[in-house]
DODRENNU-71386 format. One record per residue: residue in three letters; y, z, x negated of N, C-alpha, C, O in turn; residue number from 1. Coordinates in steps of 0.2 Angstrom, whole numbers, plus 5000, padded with zeros to 4 digits. Example, Ala and Ser with C-alpha at 12.3 -4.5 7.8 and 13.67 -1.06 7.14 Angstrom:
2
<pt><resn>ALA</resn><n_yy>4972</n_yy><n_zz>5039</n_zz><n_xx>4934</n_xx><ca_yy>4978</ca_yy><ca_zz>5039</ca_zz><ca_xx>4938</ca_xx><c_yy>4984</c_yy><c_zz>5039</c_zz><c_xx>4934</c_xx><o_yy>4983</o_yy><o_zz>5042</o_zz><o_xx>4929</o_xx><resi>1</resi></pt>
<pt><resn>SER</resn><n_yy>4989</n_yy><n_zz>5035</n_zz><n_xx>4936</n_xx><ca_yy>4995</ca_yy><ca_zz>5036</ca_zz><ca_xx>4932</ca_xx><c_yy>5000</c_yy><c_zz>5039</c_zz><c_xx>4936</c_xx><o_yy>5006</o_yy><o_zz>5040</o_zz><o_xx>4933</o_xx><resi>2</resi></pt>
//
This chain:
64
<pt><resn>MET</resn><n_yy>4330</n_yy><n_zz>4439</n_zz><n_xx>5330</n_xx><ca_yy>4339</ca_yy><ca_zz>4442</ca_zz><ca_xx>5330</ca_xx><c_yy>4339</c_yy><c_zz>4450</c_zz><c_xx>5329</c_xx><o_yy>4334</o_yy><o_zz>4454</o_zz><o_xx>5331</o_xx><resi>1</resi></pt>
<pt><resn>SER</resn><n_yy>4345</n_yy><n_zz>4453</n_zz><n_xx>5326</n_xx><ca_yy>4342</ca_yy><ca_zz>4462</ca_zz><ca_xx>5325</ca_xx><c_yy>4345</c_yy><c_zz>4465</c_zz><c_xx>5334</c_xx><o_yy>4347</o_yy><o_zz>4462</o_zz><o_xx>5339</o_xx><resi>2</resi></pt>
<pt><resn>LYS</resn><n_yy>4343</n_yy><n_zz>4472</n_zz><n_xx>5331</n_xx><ca_yy>4346</ca_yy><ca_zz>4475</ca_zz><ca_xx>5336</ca_xx><c_yy>4354</c_yy><c_zz>4475</c_zz><c_xx>5336</c_xx><o_yy>4357</o_yy><o_zz>4477</o_zz><o_xx>5341</o_xx><resi>3</resi></pt>
<pt><resn>ILE</resn><n_yy>4356</n_yy><n_zz>4473</n_zz><n_xx>5330</n_xx><ca_yy>4364</ca_yy><ca_zz>4475</ca_zz><ca_xx>5332</ca_xx><c_yy>4365</c_yy><c_zz>4470</c_zz><c_xx>5335</c_xx><o_yy>4368</o_yy><o_zz>4470</o_zz><o_xx>5340</o_xx><resi>4</resi></pt>
<pt><resn>GLU</resn><n_yy>4362</n_yy><n_zz>4460</n_zz><n_xx>5333</n_xx><ca_yy>4366</ca_yy><ca_zz>4458</ca_zz><ca_xx>5338</ca_xx><c_yy>4364</c_yy><c_zz>4457</c_zz><c_xx>5343</c_xx><o_yy>4367</o_yy><o_zz>4453</o_zz><o_xx>5347</o_xx><resi>5</resi></pt>
<pt><resn>ASP</resn><n_yy>4359</n_yy><n_zz>4461</n_zz><n_xx>5346</n_xx><ca_yy>4355</ca_yy><ca_zz>4463</ca_zz><ca_xx>5353</ca_xx><c_yy>4361</c_yy><c_zz>4464</c_zz><c_xx>5356</c_xx><o_yy>4365</o_yy><o_zz>4460</o_zz><o_xx>5358</o_xx><resi>6</resi></pt>
<pt><resn>SER</resn><n_yy>4364</n_yy><n_zz>4474</n_zz><n_xx>5354</n_xx><ca_yy>4368</ca_yy><ca_zz>4474</ca_zz><ca_xx>5356</ca_xx><c_yy>4374</c_yy><c_zz>4471</c_zz><c_xx>5357</c_xx><o_yy>4376</o_yy><o_zz>4471</o_zz><o_xx>5363</o_xx><resi>7</resi></pt>
<pt><resn>VAL</resn><n_yy>4378</n_yy><n_zz>4469</n_zz><n_xx>5352</n_xx><ca_yy>4384</ca_yy><ca_zz>4466</ca_zz><ca_xx>5354</ca_xx><c_yy>4382</c_yy><c_zz>4457</c_zz><c_xx>5358</c_xx><o_yy>4387</o_yy><o_zz>4455</o_zz><o_xx>5362</o_xx><resi>8</resi></pt>
<pt><resn>CYS</resn><n_yy>4378</n_yy><n_zz>4455</n_zz><n_xx>5358</n_xx><ca_yy>4377</ca_yy><ca_zz>4449</ca_zz><ca_xx>5362</ca_xx><c_yy>4376</c_yy><c_zz>4455</c_zz><c_xx>5370</c_xx><o_yy>4377</o_yy><o_zz>4452</o_zz><o_xx>5375</o_xx><resi>9</resi></pt>
<pt><resn>SER</resn><n_yy>4375</n_yy><n_zz>4461</n_zz><n_xx>5370</n_xx><ca_yy>4376</ca_yy><ca_zz>4462</ca_zz><ca_xx>5379</ca_xx><c_yy>4380</c_yy><c_zz>4466</c_zz><c_xx>5378</c_xx><o_yy>4377</o_yy><o_zz>4471</o_zz><o_xx>5377</o_xx><resi>10</resi></pt>
<pt><resn>LYS</resn><n_yy>4385</n_yy><n_zz>4468</n_zz><n_xx>5378</n_xx><ca_yy>4392</ca_yy><ca_zz>4470</ca_zz><ca_xx>5375</ca_xx><c_yy>4396</c_yy><c_zz>4465</c_zz><c_xx>5380</c_xx><o_yy>4398</o_yy><o_zz>4467</o_zz><o_xx>5386</o_xx><resi>11</resi></pt>
<pt><resn>ILE</resn><n_yy>4395</n_yy><n_zz>4459</n_zz><n_xx>5376</n_xx><ca_yy>4399</ca_yy><ca_zz>4453</ca_zz><ca_xx>5378</ca_xx><c_yy>4398</c_yy><c_zz>4452</c_zz><c_xx>5386</c_xx><o_yy>4403</o_yy><o_zz>4451</o_zz><o_xx>5390</o_xx><resi>12</resi></pt>
<pt><resn>LEU</resn><n_yy>4389</n_yy><n_zz>4451</n_zz><n_xx>5388</n_xx><ca_yy>4390</ca_yy><ca_zz>4451</ca_zz><ca_xx>5394</ca_xx><c_yy>4391</c_yy><c_zz>4452</c_zz><c_xx>5397</c_xx><o_yy>4391</o_yy><o_zz>4449</o_zz><o_xx>5402</o_xx><resi>13</resi></pt>
<pt><resn>GLY</resn><n_yy>4393</n_yy><n_zz>4462</n_zz><n_xx>5395</n_xx><ca_yy>4394</ca_yy><ca_zz>4466</ca_zz><ca_xx>5399</ca_xx><c_yy>4404</c_yy><c_zz>4465</c_zz><c_xx>5402</c_xx><o_yy>4407</o_yy><o_zz>4464</o_zz><o_xx>5407</o_xx><resi>14</resi></pt>
<pt><resn>ARG</resn><n_yy>4406</n_yy><n_zz>4464</n_zz><n_xx>5394</n_xx><ca_yy>4415</ca_yy><ca_zz>4461</ca_zz><ca_xx>5395</ca_xx><c_yy>4414</c_yy><c_zz>4457</c_zz><c_xx>5401</c_xx><o_yy>4417</o_yy><o_zz>4458</o_zz><o_xx>5406</o_xx><resi>15</resi></pt>
<pt><resn>ALA</resn><n_yy>4409</n_yy><n_zz>4453</n_zz><n_xx>5400</n_xx><ca_yy>4411</ca_yy><ca_zz>4448</ca_zz><ca_xx>5406</ca_xx><c_yy>4411</c_yy><c_zz>4449</c_zz><c_xx>5411</c_xx><o_yy>4416</o_yy><o_zz>4447</o_zz><o_xx>5415</o_xx><resi>16</resi></pt>
<pt><resn>GLU</resn><n_yy>4406</n_yy><n_zz>4452</n_zz><n_xx>5413</n_xx><ca_yy>4404</ca_yy><ca_zz>4453</ca_zz><ca_xx>5421</ca_xx><c_yy>4414</c_yy><c_zz>4460</c_zz><c_xx>5422</c_xx><o_yy>4417</o_yy><o_zz>4460</o_zz><o_xx>5427</o_xx><resi>17</resi></pt>
<pt><resn>VAL</resn><n_yy>4415</n_yy><n_zz>4464</n_zz><n_xx>5418</n_xx><ca_yy>4423</ca_yy><ca_zz>4465</ca_zz><ca_xx>5420</ca_xx><c_yy>4428</c_yy><c_zz>4463</c_zz><c_xx>5420</c_xx><o_yy>4433</o_yy><o_zz>4464</o_zz><o_xx>5423</o_xx><resi>18</resi></pt>
<pt><resn>GLY</resn><n_yy>4424</n_yy><n_zz>4456</n_zz><n_xx>5415</n_xx><ca_yy>4432</ca_yy><ca_zz>4452</ca_zz><ca_xx>5416</ca_xx><c_yy>4434</c_yy><c_zz>4447</c_zz><c_xx>5425</c_xx><o_yy>4438</o_yy><o_zz>4446</o_zz><o_xx>5430</o_xx><resi>19</resi></pt>
<pt><resn>LYS</resn><n_yy>4426</n_yy><n_zz>4447</n_zz><n_xx>5423</n_xx><ca_yy>4426</ca_yy><ca_zz>4442</ca_zz><ca_xx>5432</ca_xx><c_yy>4425</c_yy><c_zz>4446</c_zz><c_xx>5439</c_xx><o_yy>4423</o_yy><o_zz>4444</o_zz><o_xx>5444</o_xx><resi>20</resi></pt>
<pt><resn>SER</resn><n_yy>4427</n_yy><n_zz>4453</n_zz><n_xx>5437</n_xx><ca_yy>4427</ca_yy><ca_zz>4459</ca_zz><ca_xx>5444</ca_xx><c_yy>4435</c_yy><c_zz>4461</c_zz><c_xx>5444</c_xx><o_yy>4437</o_yy><o_zz>4463</o_zz><o_xx>5450</o_xx><resi>21</resi></pt>
<pt><resn>LYS</resn><n_yy>4439</n_yy><n_zz>4460</n_zz><n_xx>5438</n_xx><ca_yy>4444</ca_yy><ca_zz>4464</ca_zz><ca_xx>5439</ca_xx><c_yy>4449</c_yy><c_zz>4457</c_zz><c_xx>5439</c_xx><o_yy>4453</o_yy><o_zz>4456</o_zz><o_xx>5443</o_xx><resi>22</resi></pt>
<pt><resn>TYR</resn><n_yy>4447</n_yy><n_zz>4454</n_zz><n_xx>5434</n_xx><ca_yy>4453</ca_yy><ca_zz>4445</ca_zz><ca_xx>5435</ca_xx><c_yy>4450</c_yy><c_zz>4440</c_zz><c_xx>5439</c_xx><o_yy>4452</o_yy><o_zz>4434</o_zz><o_xx>5439</o_xx><resi>23</resi></pt>
<pt><resn>GLY</resn><n_yy>4442</n_yy><n_zz>4443</n_zz><n_xx>5445</n_xx><ca_yy>4440</ca_yy><ca_zz>4434</ca_zz><ca_xx>5449</ca_xx><c_yy>4441</c_yy><c_zz>4428</c_zz><c_xx>5446</c_xx><o_yy>4442</o_yy><o_zz>4423</o_zz><o_xx>5449</o_xx><resi>24</resi></pt>
<pt><resn>THR</resn><n_yy>4442</n_yy><n_zz>4429</n_zz><n_xx>5439</n_xx><ca_yy>4437</ca_yy><ca_zz>4422</ca_zz><ca_xx>5435</ca_xx><c_yy>4434</c_yy><c_zz>4423</c_zz><c_xx>5429</c_xx><o_yy>4433</o_yy><o_zz>4429</o_zz><o_xx>5428</o_xx><resi>25</resi></pt>
<pt><resn>THR</resn><n_yy>4433</n_yy><n_zz>4418</n_zz><n_xx>5426</n_xx><ca_yy>4428</ca_yy><ca_zz>4419</ca_zz><ca_xx>5421</ca_xx><c_yy>4430</c_yy><c_zz>4416</c_zz><c_xx>5414</c_xx><o_yy>4436</o_yy><o_zz>4413</o_zz><o_xx>5414</o_xx><resi>26</resi></pt>
<pt><resn>MET</resn><n_yy>4428</n_yy><n_zz>4416</n_zz><n_xx>5408</n_xx><ca_yy>4432</ca_yy><ca_zz>4410</ca_zz><ca_xx>5402</ca_xx><c_yy>4432</c_yy><c_zz>4403</c_zz><c_xx>5404</c_xx><o_yy>4437</o_yy><o_zz>4399</o_zz><o_xx>5402</o_xx><resi>27</resi></pt>
<pt><resn>GLU</resn><n_yy>4426</n_yy><n_zz>4401</n_zz><n_xx>5410</n_xx><ca_yy>4427</ca_yy><ca_zz>4394</ca_zz><ca_xx>5410</ca_xx><c_yy>4434</c_yy><c_zz>4393</c_zz><c_xx>5415</c_xx><o_yy>4435</o_yy><o_zz>4387</o_zz><o_xx>5417</o_xx><resi>28</resi></pt>
<pt><resn>ARG</resn><n_yy>4438</n_yy><n_zz>4396</n_zz><n_xx>5416</n_xx><ca_yy>4443</ca_yy><ca_zz>4393</ca_zz><ca_xx>5420</ca_xx><c_yy>4448</c_yy><c_zz>4390</c_zz><c_xx>5418</c_xx><o_yy>4449</o_yy><o_zz>4391</o_zz><o_xx>5412</o_xx><resi>29</resi></pt>
<pt><resn>GLY</resn><n_yy>4452</n_yy><n_zz>4386</n_zz><n_xx>5421</n_xx><ca_yy>4452</ca_yy><ca_zz>4379</ca_zz><ca_xx>5419</ca_xx><c_yy>4463</c_yy><c_zz>4379</c_zz><c_xx>5420</c_xx><o_yy>4467</o_yy><o_zz>4376</o_zz><o_xx>5419</o_xx><resi>30</resi></pt>
<pt><resn>ASP</resn><n_yy>4463</n_yy><n_zz>4386</n_zz><n_xx>5423</n_xx><ca_yy>4472</ca_yy><ca_zz>4386</ca_zz><ca_xx>5425</ca_xx><c_yy>4476</c_yy><c_zz>4389</c_zz><c_xx>5419</c_xx><o_yy>4482</o_yy><o_zz>4391</o_zz><o_xx>5421</o_xx><resi>31</resi></pt>
<pt><resn>LEU</resn><n_yy>4476</n_yy><n_zz>4391</n_zz><n_xx>5412</n_xx><ca_yy>4478</ca_yy><ca_zz>4390</ca_zz><ca_xx>5410</ca_xx><c_yy>4481</c_yy><c_zz>4385</c_zz><c_xx>5404</c_xx><o_yy>4478</o_yy><o_zz>4380</o_zz><o_xx>5405</o_xx><resi>32</resi></pt>
<pt><resn>SER</resn><n_yy>4483</n_yy><n_zz>4385</n_zz><n_xx>5399</n_xx><ca_yy>4487</ca_yy><ca_zz>4380</ca_zz><ca_xx>5393</ca_xx><c_yy>4486</c_yy><c_zz>4382</c_zz><c_xx>5388</c_xx><o_yy>4487</o_yy><o_zz>4388</o_zz><o_xx>5386</o_xx><resi>33</resi></pt>
<pt><resn>ARG</resn><n_yy>4484</n_yy><n_zz>4376</n_zz><n_xx>5384</n_xx><ca_yy>4482</ca_yy><ca_zz>4379</ca_zz><ca_xx>5374</ca_xx><c_yy>4485</c_yy><c_zz>4385</c_zz><c_xx>5375</c_xx><o_yy>4483</o_yy><o_zz>4391</o_zz><o_xx>5374</o_xx><resi>34</resi></pt>
<pt><resn>LEU</resn><n_yy>4492</n_yy><n_zz>4384</n_zz><n_xx>5376</n_xx><ca_yy>4499</ca_yy><ca_zz>4390</ca_zz><ca_xx>5372</ca_xx><c_yy>4497</c_yy><c_zz>4396</c_zz><c_xx>5377</c_xx><o_yy>4494</o_yy><o_zz>4400</o_zz><o_xx>5374</o_xx><resi>35</resi></pt>
<pt><resn>GLU</resn><n_yy>4497</n_yy><n_zz>4398</n_zz><n_xx>5385</n_xx><ca_yy>4497</ca_yy><ca_zz>4404</ca_zz><ca_xx>5387</ca_xx><c_yy>4487</c_yy><c_zz>4405</c_zz><c_xx>5384</c_xx><o_yy>4485</o_yy><o_zz>4410</o_zz><o_xx>5387</o_xx><resi>36</resi></pt>
<pt><resn>TRP</resn><n_yy>4483</n_yy><n_zz>4402</n_zz><n_xx>5381</n_xx><ca_yy>4476</ca_yy><ca_zz>4404</ca_zz><ca_xx>5378</ca_xx><c_yy>4477</c_yy><c_zz>4408</c_zz><c_xx>5372</c_xx><o_yy>4475</o_yy><o_zz>4413</o_zz><o_xx>5371</o_xx><resi>37</resi></pt>
<pt><resn>LEU</resn><n_yy>4481</n_yy><n_zz>4405</n_zz><n_xx>5369</n_xx><ca_yy>4485</ca_yy><ca_zz>4407</ca_zz><ca_xx>5360</ca_xx><c_yy>4490</c_yy><c_zz>4412</c_zz><c_xx>5363</c_xx><o_yy>4491</o_yy><o_zz>4417</o_zz><o_xx>5359</o_xx><resi>38</resi></pt>
<pt><resn>ILE</resn><n_yy>4492</n_yy><n_zz>4412</n_zz><n_xx>5366</n_xx><ca_yy>4497</ca_yy><ca_zz>4419</ca_zz><ca_xx>5367</ca_xx><c_yy>4491</c_yy><c_zz>4425</c_zz><c_xx>5370</c_xx><o_yy>4489</o_yy><o_zz>4430</o_zz><o_xx>5366</o_xx><resi>39</resi></pt>
<pt><resn>HIS</resn><n_yy>4488</n_yy><n_zz>4424</n_zz><n_xx>5376</n_xx><ca_yy>4481</ca_yy><ca_zz>4428</ca_zz><ca_xx>5375</ca_xx><c_yy>4481</c_yy><c_zz>4432</c_zz><c_xx>5369</c_xx><o_yy>4483</o_yy><o_zz>4438</o_zz><o_xx>5367</o_xx><resi>40</resi></pt>
<pt><resn>THR</resn><n_yy>4478</n_yy><n_zz>4427</n_zz><n_xx>5367</n_xx><ca_yy>4472</ca_yy><ca_zz>4431</ca_zz><ca_xx>5362</ca_xx><c_yy>4478</c_yy><c_zz>4432</c_zz><c_xx>5358</c_xx><o_yy>4480</o_yy><o_zz>4426</o_zz><o_xx>5359</o_xx><resi>41</resi></pt>
<pt><resn>GLN</resn><n_yy>4483</n_yy><n_zz>4435</n_zz><n_xx>5354</n_xx><ca_yy>4488</ca_yy><ca_zz>4433</ca_zz><ca_xx>5348</ca_xx><c_yy>4489</c_yy><c_zz>4440</c_zz><c_xx>5353</c_xx><o_yy>4490</o_yy><o_zz>4444</o_zz><o_xx>5348</o_xx><resi>42</resi></pt>
<pt><resn>GLU</resn><n_yy>4490</n_yy><n_zz>4443</n_zz><n_xx>5360</n_xx><ca_yy>4489</ca_yy><ca_zz>4450</ca_zz><ca_xx>5363</ca_xx><c_yy>4483</c_yy><c_zz>4455</c_zz><c_xx>5363</c_xx><o_yy>4483</o_yy><o_zz>4461</o_zz><o_xx>5362</o_xx><resi>43</resi></pt>
<pt><resn>GLU</resn><n_yy>4479</n_yy><n_zz>4452</n_zz><n_xx>5363</n_xx><ca_yy>4472</ca_yy><ca_zz>4456</ca_zz><ca_xx>5360</ca_xx><c_yy>4473</c_yy><c_zz>4459</c_zz><c_xx>5356</c_xx><o_yy>4472</o_yy><o_zz>4465</o_zz><o_xx>5355</o_xx><resi>44</resi></pt>
<pt><resn>ALA</resn><n_yy>4476</n_yy><n_zz>4453</n_zz><n_xx>5349</n_xx><ca_yy>4475</ca_yy><ca_zz>4455</ca_zz><ca_xx>5342</ca_xx><c_yy>4481</c_yy><c_zz>4458</c_zz><c_xx>5341</c_xx><o_yy>4482</o_yy><o_zz>4459</o_zz><o_xx>5335</o_xx><resi>45</resi></pt>
<pt><resn>MET</resn><n_yy>4485</n_yy><n_zz>4459</n_zz><n_xx>5344</n_xx><ca_yy>4489</ca_yy><ca_zz>4464</ca_zz><ca_xx>5343</ca_xx><c_yy>4489</c_yy><c_zz>4471</c_zz><c_xx>5346</c_xx><o_yy>4493</o_yy><o_zz>4475</o_zz><o_xx>5344</o_xx><resi>46</resi></pt>
<pt><resn>ASP</resn><n_yy>4484</n_yy><n_zz>4472</n_zz><n_xx>5354</n_xx><ca_yy>4480</ca_yy><ca_zz>4476</ca_zz><ca_xx>5352</ca_xx><c_yy>4475</c_yy><c_zz>4479</c_zz><c_xx>5349</c_xx><o_yy>4471</o_yy><o_zz>4482</o_zz><o_xx>5353</o_xx><resi>47</resi></pt>
<pt><resn>MET</resn><n_yy>4473</n_yy><n_zz>4477</n_zz><n_xx>5344</n_xx><ca_yy>4468</ca_yy><ca_zz>4482</ca_zz><ca_xx>5339</ca_xx><c_yy>4468</c_yy><c_zz>4482</c_zz><c_xx>5334</c_xx><o_yy>4464</o_yy><o_zz>4485</o_zz><o_xx>5331</o_xx><resi>48</resi></pt>
<pt><resn>VAL</resn><n_yy>4476</n_yy><n_zz>4479</n_zz><n_xx>5332</n_xx><ca_yy>4479</ca_yy><ca_zz>4480</ca_zz><ca_xx>5324</ca_xx><c_yy>4482</c_yy><c_zz>4486</c_zz><c_xx>5330</c_xx><o_yy>4487</o_yy><o_zz>4482</o_zz><o_xx>5329</o_xx><resi>49</resi></pt>
<pt><resn>VAL</resn><n_yy>4484</n_yy><n_zz>4491</n_zz><n_xx>5334</n_xx><ca_yy>4485</ca_yy><ca_zz>4495</ca_zz><ca_xx>5335</ca_xx><c_yy>4481</c_yy><c_zz>4500</c_zz><c_xx>5336</c_xx><o_yy>4483</o_yy><o_zz>4505</o_zz><o_xx>5336</o_xx><resi>50</resi></pt>
<pt><resn>TYR</resn><n_yy>4474</n_yy><n_zz>4499</n_zz><n_xx>5338</n_xx><ca_yy>4468</ca_yy><ca_zz>4504</ca_zz><ca_xx>5338</ca_xx><c_yy>4467</c_yy><c_zz>4505</c_zz><c_xx>5332</c_xx><o_yy>4467</o_yy><o_zz>4511</o_zz><o_xx>5330</o_xx><resi>51</resi></pt>
<pt><resn>LEU</resn><n_yy>4466</n_yy><n_zz>4497</n_zz><n_xx>5326</n_xx><ca_yy>4463</ca_yy><ca_zz>4500</ca_zz><ca_xx>5318</ca_xx><c_yy>4470</c_yy><c_zz>4506</c_zz><c_xx>5317</c_xx><o_yy>4469</o_yy><o_zz>4512</o_zz><o_xx>5315</o_xx><resi>52</resi></pt>
<pt><resn>GLU</resn><n_yy>4475</n_yy><n_zz>4504</n_zz><n_xx>5318</n_xx><ca_yy>4483</ca_yy><ca_zz>4510</ca_zz><ca_xx>5316</ca_xx><c_yy>4480</c_yy><c_zz>4517</c_zz><c_xx>5318</c_xx><o_yy>4478</o_yy><o_zz>4521</o_zz><o_xx>5313</o_xx><resi>53</resi></pt>
<pt><resn>LYS</resn><n_yy>4479</n_yy><n_zz>4519</n_zz><n_xx>5323</n_xx><ca_yy>4479</ca_yy><ca_zz>4524</ca_zz><ca_xx>5327</ca_xx><c_yy>4471</c_yy><c_zz>4529</c_zz><c_xx>5321</c_xx><o_yy>4471</o_yy><o_zz>4534</o_zz><o_xx>5318</o_xx><resi>54</resi></pt>
<pt><resn>LEU</resn><n_yy>4467</n_yy><n_zz>4526</n_zz><n_xx>5321</n_xx><ca_yy>4460</ca_yy><ca_zz>4526</ca_zz><ca_xx>5316</ca_xx><c_yy>4462</c_yy><c_zz>4528</c_zz><c_xx>5310</c_xx><o_yy>4460</o_yy><o_zz>4534</o_zz><o_xx>5308</o_xx><resi>55</resi></pt>
<pt><resn>ILE</resn><n_yy>4465</n_yy><n_zz>4525</n_zz><n_xx>5306</n_xx><ca_yy>4467</ca_yy><ca_zz>4526</ca_zz><ca_xx>5301</ca_xx><c_yy>4473</c_yy><c_zz>4531</c_zz><c_xx>5301</c_xx><o_yy>4474</o_yy><o_zz>4535</o_zz><o_xx>5297</o_xx><resi>56</resi></pt>
<pt><resn>SER</resn><n_yy>4475</n_yy><n_zz>4530</n_zz><n_xx>5304</n_xx><ca_yy>4481</ca_yy><ca_zz>4539</ca_zz><ca_xx>5305</ca_xx><c_yy>4476</c_yy><c_zz>4544</c_zz><c_xx>5304</c_xx><o_yy>4476</o_yy><o_zz>4549</o_zz><o_xx>5300</o_xx><resi>57</resi></pt>
<pt><resn>ILE</resn><n_yy>4472</n_yy><n_zz>4543</n_zz><n_xx>5307</n_xx><ca_yy>4465</ca_yy><ca_zz>4550</ca_zz><ca_xx>5310</ca_xx><c_yy>4463</c_yy><c_zz>4551</c_zz><c_xx>5305</c_xx><o_yy>4461</o_yy><o_zz>4557</o_zz><o_xx>5304</o_xx><resi>58</resi></pt>
<pt><resn>GLU</resn><n_yy>4462</n_yy><n_zz>4544</n_zz><n_xx>5300</n_xx><ca_yy>4456</ca_yy><ca_zz>4546</ca_zz><ca_xx>5294</ca_xx><c_yy>4460</c_yy><c_zz>4549</c_zz><c_xx>5288</c_xx><o_yy>4457</o_yy><o_zz>4552</o_zz><o_xx>5283</o_xx><resi>59</resi></pt>
<pt><resn>LYS</resn><n_yy>4466</n_yy><n_zz>4547</n_zz><n_xx>5288</n_xx><ca_yy>4473</ca_yy><ca_zz>4549</ca_zz><ca_xx>5285</ca_xx><c_yy>4472</c_yy><c_zz>4557</c_zz><c_xx>5286</c_xx><o_yy>4470</o_yy><o_zz>4560</o_zz><o_xx>5281</o_xx><resi>60</resi></pt>
<pt><resn>GLN</resn><n_yy>4474</n_yy><n_zz>4561</n_zz><n_xx>5292</n_xx><ca_yy>4477</ca_yy><ca_zz>4567</ca_zz><ca_xx>5294</ca_xx><c_yy>4466</c_yy><c_zz>4572</c_zz><c_xx>5293</c_xx><o_yy>4465</o_yy><o_zz>4578</o_zz><o_xx>5292</o_xx><resi>61</resi></pt>
<pt><resn>TYR</resn><n_yy>4462</n_yy><n_zz>4567</n_zz><n_xx>5293</n_xx><ca_yy>4458</ca_yy><ca_zz>4572</ca_zz><ca_xx>5294</ca_xx><c_yy>4453</c_yy><c_zz>4570</c_zz><c_xx>5290</c_xx><o_yy>4450</o_yy><o_zz>4574</o_zz><o_xx>5287</o_xx><resi>62</resi></pt>
<pt><resn>GLY</resn><n_yy>4450</n_yy><n_zz>4563</n_zz><n_xx>5290</n_xx><ca_yy>4446</ca_yy><ca_zz>4563</ca_zz><ca_xx>5284</ca_xx><c_yy>4443</c_yy><c_zz>4562</c_zz><c_xx>5284</c_xx><o_yy>4445</o_yy><o_zz>4558</o_zz><o_xx>5289</o_xx><resi>63</resi></pt>
<pt><resn>SER</resn><n_yy>4435</n_yy><n_zz>4558</n_zz><n_xx>5283</n_xx><ca_yy>4431</ca_yy><ca_zz>4556</ca_zz><ca_xx>5286</ca_xx><c_yy>4424</c_yy><c_zz>4561</c_zz><c_xx>5288</c_xx><o_yy>4420</o_yy><o_zz>4560</o_zz><o_xx>5292</o_xx><resi>64</resi></pt>
//
């Protein structure tokens, strides 16, 4: 594995700890339906698109 993969893995583990602390559970939880998981995923994807739109607007305004 390269330093890049190591960095990604470290960040994933860190996010898992934040999630456990914030929500008191892990991704192994069993209380959500498939539909609820799909909705959570969609919401996360929409957040990502908003962040991308923000960065694109900054690049257009200031250039790289």
